[in-house]
C-alpha positions as CSV (number, residue, x, y, z in Angstrom):
1,X,-17.6,-3.5,-0.3
2,X,-16.3,0.0,0.4
3,X,-12.8,1.1,-0.2
4,X,-11.5,4.1,1.6
5,X,-8.3,5.9,2.8
6,X,-7.3,5.1,6.3
7,X,-7.0,7.6,9.1
8,X,-5.1,7.1,12.4
9,X,-8.4,5.9,13.9
10,X,-8.0,2.8,11.6
11,X,-4.4,2.0,12.6
12,X,-5.0,-0.7,15.1
13,X,-7.6,-2.5,13.0
14,X,-5.5,-2.3,9.8
15,X,-2.3,-3.5,11.5
16,X,-4.3,-6.3,13.1
17,X,-5.7,-7.2,9.6
18,X,-2.2,-7.4,8.1
19,X,-1.1,-9.5,11.2
20,X,-4.0,-11.9,10.6
21,X,-3.1,-12.2,6.9
22,X,0.6,-12.8,7.6
23,X,-0.2,-15.4,10.3
24,X,-2.3,-17.2,7.7
25,X,0.4,-17.0,5.1
26,X,3.0,-18.3,7.5
27,X,0.8,-21.3,8.3
28,X,0.1,-22.0,4.7
29,X,2.0,-20.8,1.6
30,X,3.6,-17.4,2.1
31,X,3.6,-16.3,-1.5
32,X,4.7,-12.7,-0.8
33,X,7.3,-13.7,1.8
34,X,5.9,-11.3,4.3
35,X,7.3,-11.5,7.9
36,X,4.8,-11.5,10.6
37,X,5.4,-8.6,13.0
38,X,7.7,-6.9,10.6
39,X,6.3,-6.3,7.2
40,X,3.6,-5.4,6.7
41,X,3.2,-4.5,10.3
42,X,2.2,-1.9,12.8
43,X,5.0,0.6,11.9
44,X,4.7,0.3,8.1
45,X,0.9,0.7,8.4
46,X,1.3,3.7,10.7
47,X,3.8,5.3,8.3
48,X,1.5,4.7,5.3
49,X,-1.5,6.2,7.1
50,X,0.5,9.2,8.1
51,X,1.6,9.6,4.4
52,X,-2.1,9.3,3.3
53,X,-1.3,6.2,1.3
54,X,-3.0,3.3,3.2
55,X,-6.4,2.1,2.1
56,X,-8.7,-0.6,3.2
57,X,-11.6,-2.5,1.8
58,X,-14.4,-2.8,4.3
59,X,-17.6,-4.8,4.5
60,X,-20.2,-4.9,7.3
61,X,-17.9,-2.8,9.5
62,X,-14.9,-5.1,9.1
63,X,-11.7,-4.8,7.1
64,X,-11.5,-7.5,4.4
65,X,-8.7,-6.0,2.3
66,X,-5.9,-3.5,2.5
67,X,-3.3,-1.9,0.2
68,X,-0.9,1.0,-0.1
69,X,-1.1,3.2,-3.2
70,X,1.6,5.9,-3.9
71,X,4.1,7.0,-6.5
72,X,7.2,5.5,-4.7
73,X,8.5,2.3,-6.2
74,X,10.8,1.7,-3.2
75,X,13.5,0.3,-5.4
76,X,15.1,0.5,-8.8
77,X,12.1,0.5,-11.2
78,X,14.4,1.9,-13.9
79,X,15.6,-1.7,-14.4
80,X,12.2,-2.8,-15.8
81,X,11.3,-3.5,-19.4
82,X,8.4,-1.0,-19.2
83,X,6.1,-0.5,-22.2
84,X,6.2,3.2,-21.6
85,X,9.2,5.3,-20.6
86,X,7.7,7.2,-17.7
87,X,9.2,9.3,-14.9
88,X,8.5,8.4,-11.3
89,X,5.9,11.1,-11.0
90,X,3.9,9.7,-14.0
91,X,2.8,6.4,-12.4
92,X,1.4,5.0,-9.2
93,X,2.6,1.9,-7.4
94,X,0.5,-0.7,-5.5
95,X,2.1,-2.2,-2.3
96,X,1.0,-4.7,0.3
97,X,-2.3,-5.6,-1.4
98,X,-4.0,-8.3,0.8
99,X,-7.4,-9.8,1.0
100,X,-9.0,-11.7,3.9
101,X,-7.9,-15.4,3.4
102,X,-11.4,-16.5,4.6
103,X,-12.9,-14.6,1.7
104,X,-10.6,-15.6,-1.1
105,X,-12.4,-15.9,-4.5
106,X,-14.9,-13.1,-3.8
107,X,-13.2,-10.5,-6.0
108,X,-11.7,-8.4,-3.2
109,X,-8.3,-8.3,-4.8
110,X,-9.8,-7.4,-8.1
111,X,-11.9,-4.6,-6.6
112,X,-8.9,-3.1,-4.8
113,X,-6.7,-3.3,-8.0
114,X,-9.4,-1.7,-10.1
115,X,-9.8,1.0,-7.5
116,X,-6.1,1.7,-7.8
117,X,-6.3,2.0,-11.5
118,X,-9.3,4.3,-11.3
119,X,-7.6,6.5,-8.7
120,X,-4.4,6.8,-10.7
121,X,-6.4,7.8,-13.8
122,X,-8.4,10.3,-11.9
123,X,-5.2,11.9,-10.5
124,X,-3.7,12.2,-14.0
125,X,-1.1,9.4,-13.8
126,X,-0.3,7.5,-17.0
127,X,0.1,4.0,-15.5
128,X,0.0,1.8,-12.5
129,X,2.9,-0.5,-11.7
130,X,3.5,-3.2,-9.2
131,X,6.3,-5.7,-8.3
132,X,5.6,-9.2,-7.2
133,X,7.7,-11.9,-5.6
134,X,8.4,-14.3,-8.5
135,X,6.7,-17.3,-6.7
136,X,3.6,-15.2,-5.8
137,X,1.5,-16.8,-8.5
138,X,-1.9,-15.6,-7.1
139,X,-0.8,-12.0,-7.3
140,X,0.6,-12.4,-10.8
141,X,-2.7,-14.0,-12.0
142,X,-4.7,-11.2,-10.3
143,X,-2.8,-8.4,-12.0
144,X,-2.8,-10.1,-15.4
145,X,-6.5,-10.7,-15.1
146,X,-7.0,-6.9,-14.6
147,X,-4.9,-6.1,-17.7
148,X,-1.4,-5.6,-16.4
149,X,1.4,-6.9,-18.5
150,X,4.7,-8.4,-17.5
151,X,7.7,-6.0,-17.6
152,X,10.5,-8.3,-16.6
153,X,12.0,-9.9,-13.5
154,X,14.7,-7.7,-12.0
155,X,16.8,-6.9,-8.9
156,X,15.2,-3.8,-7.5
157,X,18.2,-3.3,-5.2
158,X,16.1,-3.4,-2.1
159,X,18.7,-5.5,-0.2
160,X,16.2,-8.3,0.7
161,X,18.3,-11.4,0.7
162,X,15.3,-13.8,0.6
163,X,13.9,-11.9,-2.4
164,X,16.7,-11.0,-4.8
165,X,14.4,-10.3,-7.8
166,X,10.9,-9.2,-8.4
167,X,8.5,-9.6,-11.3
168,X,7.3,-6.3,-12.6
169,X,3.9,-5.5,-14.0
170,X,2.3,-2.4,-15.5
171,X,-1.0,-1.1,-16.8
172,X,-0.6,1.9,-19.0
173,X,-3.5,4.2,-19.9
């Protein structure tokens, strides 16, 4: 596995990867409540690549995982019961982390999460934070297995009717 930052040359393949994952989720259990063709989709992927925040995990020339890593919580993270009182510029946030459903159980999610933690440390951040849909049990288990701790279930004021609250997790260094 190799994790790397996307360029615009990766846009079509990365957007297609998210579409494939979202199609699978819609046909099975859509734990993160993603909407196929909307989020994560082509436009959100393009914007993340342009901002230098979109990453993929590749193997044998094929994308098997993807995520966004930045310092934008995209909501009211001040509502969390965080272990450390950090300003927004002191922590990184993981968004839209997804692994190829045909490769579940191979440690792709763990590898990407550990990459995020290493990257944040190397860049001088003090923590990594993430929010999870309350019924997204696989994501919660993943983050907890890497060492993240629960920091409350809160309304992040994102205005998403189907997801009024999110479970917050953090890993402080």
